[in-house]
C-alpha positions in Angstrom: 22.0 56.9 96.5 20.7 60.3 97.5 17.5 61.5 96.0 17.4 64.7 94.1 16.3 67.7 96.3 13.2 69.1 95.0 13.6 72.7 94.3 10.9 74.0 96.9 13.0 76.8 98.3 16.7 76.9 97.7 17.4 78.2 101.4 15.7 75.2 103.1 18.2 73.1 104.9 18.5 69.7 103.6 18.1 67.9 107.2 15.1 69.9 107.7 13.5 68.9 104.3 14.2 65.3 105.6 12.7 66.0 108.8 9.6 67.5 106.9 9.4 64.3 104.5 9.5 61.7 107.6 6.4 60.6 109.2 5.7 61.1 112.9 6.0 57.3 113.3 9.6 57.2 111.9 10.4 60.5 113.9 9.5 58.4 117.0 11.4 55.5 115.9 14.5 57.7 115.4 14.1 59.1 118.7 13.5 55.8 120.5 16.8 54.3 118.7 18.6 57.4 119.6 17.6 57.1 123.2 18.5 53.4 123.3 21.8 54.1 121.9 22.5 56.8 124.4 21.2 54.5 127.2 23.8 51.9 126.0 26.5 54.3 126.0 25.7 55.4 129.5 25.9 51.9 130.7 29.2 51.2 128.8 30.5 54.2 130.4 29.6 53.1 133.8 30.8 49.8 133.4 34.1 51.2 132.1 34.2 53.5 135.3 33.6 50.4 137.6 36.4 48.5 135.8 38.7 51.2 136.0 37.9 51.6 139.8 38.6 47.8 140.3 41.7 48.0 138.5 43.0 50.8 140.3 42.1 49.3 143.6 44.0 45.9 142.6 47.0 48.1 141.5 47.1 50.0 144.7 46.9 46.6 146.7 49.7 45.0 144.7 51.9 48.2 144.9 51.2 48.1 148.6 52.3 44.6 148.8 55.5 45.0 146.8 56.2 48.0 149.0 55.7 45.9 152.1 58.0 43.0 150.6 60.6 45.5 149.7 60.7 46.9 153.2 60.9 43.6 154.7 63.7 42.6 152.1 65.7 45.6 153.3 65.1 45.0 156.9 66.3 41.4 156.5 69.2 42.4 154.5 70.1 45.2 156.9 69.8 42.9 159.9 71.9 40.0 158.2 74.7 42.8 157.4 74.8 44.2 160.9 74.8 40.7 162.3 77.8 39.9 160.1 79.5 42.9 160.8 79.2 42.2 164.7 80.4 38.7 164.3 83.5 40.0 162.4 84.0 42.7 164.9 83.7 40.3 167.9 86.2 37.9 166.1 88.7 40.5 165.3 88.4 42.0 169.0 88.9 38.4 170.3 92.1 37.9 168.0 93.4 41.4 169.1 92.9 40.6 172.8 94.6 37.2 172.3 97.7 38.8 170.5 97.8 41.4 173.4 97.8 38.6 175.9 100.3 36.9 174.3 102.6 39.7 173.9 102.1 40.6 177.7 103.0 37.0 178.6 106.4 37.3 176.7 
């Protein structure tokens, strides 16, 4: 519960009044607490930055791996389709030549 403010001077800022009422030891403790809190936040920030960098590297590696797999699949699929097409073309050519030979022999 807030203490009633003594009416020393109505223009005095309440924070300034509190500052005038606390001891030097209390001020030092508040400063030390604030310093430790700031230091903890800096450490947390650095940890989060490091974690973010590691996640980015992991993501980049995974994307690279998936891209390589995708390229390999496309290459294999393309090679397979070309091979099938060549085999079909060869078979059709052989059938055509056979038919032409039969027609010529008649």
